[in-house]
MDAnalysis code that builds the backbone (N, CA, C; Angstrom):
import MDAnalysis as mda
import numpy as np

u = mda.Universe.empty(267, n_residues=89, atom_resindex=np.repeat(np.arange(89), 3), trajectory=True)
u.add_TopologyAttr("name", ["N", "CA", "C"] * 89)
u.add_TopologyAttr("resid", np.arange(1, 90))
u.add_TopologyAttr("resname", ["UNK", "UNK", "UNK", "UNK", "UNK", "UNK", "UNK", "UNK", "UNK", "UNK", "UNK", "UNK", "UNK", "UNK", "UNK", "UNK", "UNK", "UNK", "UNK", "UNK", "UNK", "UNK", "UNK", "UNK", "UNK", "UNK", "UNK", "UNK", "UNK", "UNK", "UNK", "UNK", "UNK", "UNK", "UNK", "UNK", "UNK", "UNK", "UNK", "UNK", "UNK", "UNK", "UNK", "UNK", "UNK", "UNK", "UNK", "UNK", "UNK", "UNK", "UNK", "UNK", "UNK", "UNK", "UNK", "UNK", "UNK", "UNK", "UNK", "UNK", "UNK", "UNK", "UNK", "UNK", "UNK", "UNK", "UNK", "UNK", "UNK", "UNK", "UNK", "UNK", "UNK", "UNK", "UNK", "UNK", "UNK", "UNK", "UNK", "UNK", "UNK", "UNK", "UNK", "UNK", "UNK", "UNK", "UNK", "UNK", "UNK"])
u.atoms.positions = np.array([
    [91.052, 75.554, 103.981],
    [91.581, 74.480, 105.038],
    [90.730, 73.040, 104.208],
    [91.494, 72.188, 103.547],
    [91.801, 70.833, 102.771],
    [91.323, 70.194, 104.475],
    [89.908, 69.645, 103.402],
    [89.751, 68.147, 104.510],
    [89.694, 67.633, 105.104],
    [91.432, 68.056, 106.073],
    [91.114, 66.867, 107.147],
    [91.505, 68.453, 108.776],
    [91.068, 69.363, 107.876],
    [91.042, 70.508, 109.182],
    [92.623, 71.474, 109.107],
    [93.286, 70.554, 108.717],
    [95.014, 70.941, 108.901],
    [94.956, 72.417, 107.924],
    [95.602, 73.534, 108.250],
    [95.018, 74.693, 108.203],
    [96.655, 74.263, 107.038],
    [96.427, 75.254, 105.500],
    [98.263, 75.267, 105.188],
    [98.983, 76.885, 105.189],
    [99.542, 76.662, 104.473],
    [100.170, 78.035, 103.976],
    [99.031, 79.283, 103.308],
    [98.213, 78.288, 102.600],
    [98.137, 79.182, 101.201],
    [96.330, 79.501, 101.957],
    [96.619, 78.798, 103.089],
    [94.729, 78.541, 104.459],
    [94.942, 80.063, 105.271],
    [96.303, 80.156, 105.093],
    [96.560, 81.298, 106.496],
    [97.036, 82.135, 106.068],
    [98.186, 82.369, 104.742],
    [97.480, 83.486, 103.827],
    [96.461, 84.257, 103.653],
    [95.623, 83.050, 103.231],
    [94.148, 83.861, 103.171],
    [93.404, 84.295, 104.366],
    [93.372, 84.110, 105.473],
    [92.873, 83.702, 106.497],
    [93.355, 85.195, 106.777],
    [94.599, 85.354, 107.722],
    [95.346, 86.520, 107.429],
    [94.731, 87.814, 106.444],
    [94.782, 87.759, 104.978],
    [94.974, 89.209, 104.118],
    [93.754, 89.607, 104.935],
    [92.694, 88.201, 104.884],
    [91.163, 88.664, 105.192],
    [90.673, 90.110, 106.168],
    [91.398, 88.883, 107.214],
    [91.143, 89.213, 108.576],
    [91.849, 90.880, 108.434],
    [92.378, 91.707, 107.202],
    [93.316, 93.222, 107.738],
    [92.473, 92.991, 106.046],
    [91.222, 92.852, 106.340],
    [90.087, 92.979, 105.116],
    [91.126, 93.881, 103.463],
    [91.891, 93.371, 102.819],
    [92.891, 93.299, 101.638],
    [92.296, 92.318, 100.845],
    [91.883, 92.533, 99.830],
    [91.192, 91.446, 98.316],
    [92.853, 91.789, 98.082],
    [93.140, 90.647, 97.075],
    [94.164, 89.468, 96.329],
    [94.400, 90.437, 95.663],
    [93.676, 91.054, 95.121],
    [94.112, 92.648, 94.446],
    [95.262, 93.304, 94.818],
    [94.423, 93.820, 96.013],
    [95.320, 94.599, 97.153],
    [96.902, 94.672, 97.527],
    [96.672, 93.565, 98.442],
    [97.792, 92.640, 98.839],
    [98.881, 92.528, 97.273],
    [98.486, 91.977, 96.585],
    [98.823, 91.222, 95.073],
    [100.436, 92.509, 94.494],
    [99.826, 93.997, 94.691],
    [99.587, 95.581, 94.194],
    [100.955, 95.951, 95.159],
    [100.073, 96.035, 96.023],
    [101.551, 96.158, 97.789],
    [102.861, 95.312, 97.578],
    [102.832, 94.156, 96.400],
    [104.059, 93.814, 97.121],
    [104.549, 93.025, 95.027],
    [104.316, 93.820, 94.900],
    [104.957, 93.297, 93.422],
    [104.531, 92.473, 92.780],
    [103.509, 91.228, 92.661],
    [103.497, 90.173, 91.733],
    [101.849, 90.072, 90.738],
    [101.446, 89.320, 90.886],
    [100.964, 89.548, 90.043],
    [99.846, 88.634, 91.548],
    [97.973, 89.333, 90.486],
    [96.887, 88.887, 91.875],
    [96.672, 87.176, 91.878],
    [97.307, 86.742, 90.040],
    [97.211, 85.391, 89.602],
    [98.308, 84.365, 90.488],
    [99.474, 85.152, 90.674],
    [100.252, 84.395, 92.044],
    [99.915, 84.037, 93.092],
    [99.241, 84.912, 93.553],
    [98.804, 84.886, 94.870],
    [97.226, 84.365, 95.331],
    [96.627, 84.215, 93.733],
    [96.083, 83.061, 94.084],
    [96.949, 82.162, 93.828],
    [97.750, 81.480, 93.268],
    [98.069, 80.007, 93.225],
    [99.414, 79.592, 94.461],
    [99.261, 80.947, 95.005],
    [100.566, 80.548, 96.752],
    [98.548, 80.586, 98.010],
    [97.851, 80.921, 97.987],
    [97.079, 80.480, 98.832],
    [96.518, 79.497, 98.587],
    [95.912, 79.221, 97.025],
    [95.449, 77.384, 96.957],
    [96.154, 76.544, 97.099],
    [97.490, 76.656, 96.991],
    [98.814, 75.972, 97.769],
    [99.264, 74.984, 95.762],
    [98.619, 75.781, 94.691],
    [99.478, 75.365, 93.970],
    [101.039, 76.248, 93.857],
    [101.929, 77.003, 94.284],
    [102.490, 77.588, 94.433],
    [103.301, 77.541, 95.405],
    [104.591, 77.238, 95.291],
    [104.987, 77.743, 97.105],
    [106.004, 78.641, 96.786],
    [105.367, 79.968, 97.611],
    [106.771, 80.732, 97.219],
    [107.947, 80.241, 97.512],
    [109.117, 81.713, 97.498],
    [109.932, 82.098, 97.670],
    [110.333, 82.427, 98.620],
    [111.556, 82.225, 99.731],
    [112.098, 82.975, 101.100],
    [111.300, 84.014, 100.666],
    [112.400, 85.161, 100.376],
    [112.131, 86.326, 99.886],
    [110.345, 86.647, 100.244],
    [109.846, 86.459, 98.770],
    [107.918, 86.404, 98.711],
    [107.268, 85.790, 100.394],
    [107.733, 85.027, 101.779],
    [107.240, 84.408, 102.701],
    [107.164, 86.143, 103.820],
    [109.141, 86.321, 102.905],
    [109.220, 87.177, 104.472],
    [108.880, 88.502, 103.576],
    [107.604, 88.794, 102.941],
    [107.229, 90.466, 101.568],
    [106.131, 90.098, 102.493],
    [105.332, 88.942, 102.310],
    [103.854, 87.945, 102.385],
    [103.681, 89.020, 104.124],
    [105.356, 88.521, 105.482],
    [104.151, 88.535, 106.155],
    [104.954, 90.179, 106.653],
    [105.388, 90.663, 106.333],
    [105.952, 92.447, 106.779],
    [104.954, 92.914, 105.905],
    [103.867, 92.207, 104.852],
    [103.043, 93.081, 104.338],
    [100.931, 93.126, 104.957],
    [101.621, 92.163, 105.480],
    [99.999, 91.573, 106.193],
    [101.016, 91.247, 108.233],
    [101.604, 92.680, 108.152],
    [102.621, 92.742, 109.033],
    [102.439, 91.304, 111.168],
    [102.844, 90.245, 110.206],
    [102.829, 89.247, 111.356],
    [104.147, 88.714, 110.623],
    [103.945, 87.672, 111.992],
    [105.781, 86.984, 111.417],
    [105.564, 85.545, 110.878],
    [106.711, 85.463, 110.035],
    [106.692, 84.395, 109.076],
    [106.899, 82.100, 109.359],
    [106.398, 82.988, 110.764],
    [106.164, 81.470, 111.353],
    [104.089, 81.162, 111.758],
    [104.019, 82.794, 112.369],
    [101.951, 83.058, 111.803],
    [101.570, 82.145, 110.076],
    [102.415, 82.602, 109.202],
    [101.720, 82.506, 108.361],
    [101.730, 80.900, 107.937],
    [103.835, 80.218, 107.966],
    [103.848, 79.140, 108.032],
    [102.412, 77.870, 108.290],
    [102.703, 78.215, 109.860],
    [102.202, 77.448, 110.839],
    [100.571, 77.940, 111.293],
    [100.429, 79.121, 110.988],
    [99.202, 79.055, 111.993],
    [99.060, 79.426, 113.582],
    [100.370, 79.428, 114.189],
    [100.661, 80.154, 115.459],
    [101.516, 81.650, 116.074],
    [100.239, 81.713, 116.313],
    [100.465, 83.095, 116.556],
    [101.441, 83.946, 117.671],
    [102.183, 84.506, 116.978],
    [103.214, 84.657, 118.697],
    [102.563, 85.863, 119.536],
    [103.022, 86.087, 120.598],
    [102.446, 87.275, 121.695],
    [102.577, 88.611, 120.716],
    [103.181, 89.158, 120.327],
    [103.825, 90.274, 119.047],
    [102.829, 90.782, 117.608],
    [101.680, 89.273, 117.154],
    [100.694, 88.609, 116.762],
    [99.431, 89.874, 117.430],
    [99.190, 89.603, 118.316],
    [97.917, 90.088, 118.684],
    [97.544, 91.317, 118.781],
    [97.083, 92.295, 119.093],
    [96.610, 93.875, 119.098],
    [95.742, 93.901, 120.571],
    [95.908, 95.292, 120.666],
    [96.133, 95.083, 122.076],
    [95.306, 94.387, 122.643],
    [93.405, 95.372, 121.750],
    [92.688, 93.713, 122.043],
    [92.303, 92.511, 122.467],
    [93.403, 92.438, 121.738],
    [92.830, 90.707, 121.871],
    [93.940, 89.884, 122.677],
    [95.301, 91.162, 123.177],
    [95.685, 90.380, 124.598],
    [94.824, 90.754, 125.461],
    [93.753, 92.669, 125.455],
    [92.927, 92.942, 126.931],
    [91.987, 91.670, 126.912],
    [91.409, 91.087, 125.886],
    [90.278, 89.988, 125.860],
    [91.144, 89.219, 126.154],
    [92.352, 87.633, 126.104],
    [93.033, 87.018, 127.036],
    [93.045, 87.085, 127.852],
    [93.652, 87.949, 128.440],
    [93.875, 87.458, 129.610],
    [93.141, 88.385, 130.992],
    [91.649, 88.935, 130.226],
    [90.750, 90.481, 130.957],
    [90.161, 88.518, 132.557],
    [90.002, 87.807, 132.586],
    [89.633, 86.979, 133.533],
    [91.252, 85.932, 134.536],
    [92.009, 86.686, 133.787],
    [92.954, 86.187, 134.643],
    [93.214, 87.373, 135.417],
])
């Protein structure tokens, strides 16, 4: 999260990975990439290819849109999150 509060692609990937309780090592191994490369992506030193971005979204069980801009689509919410969001309505 770089100074001005705007989350980068790397910030989003890191946040979602941690939310899923995965280490960089676990996610990188699952994807067939090095932990160093994943760290470079998360720290905005490298930009992933579209193929890597698709693989990240698949392995993190989310959309590429959510990875790129942090806007969560309805399908990305868990059942508990949906219940929480709509319980007062």
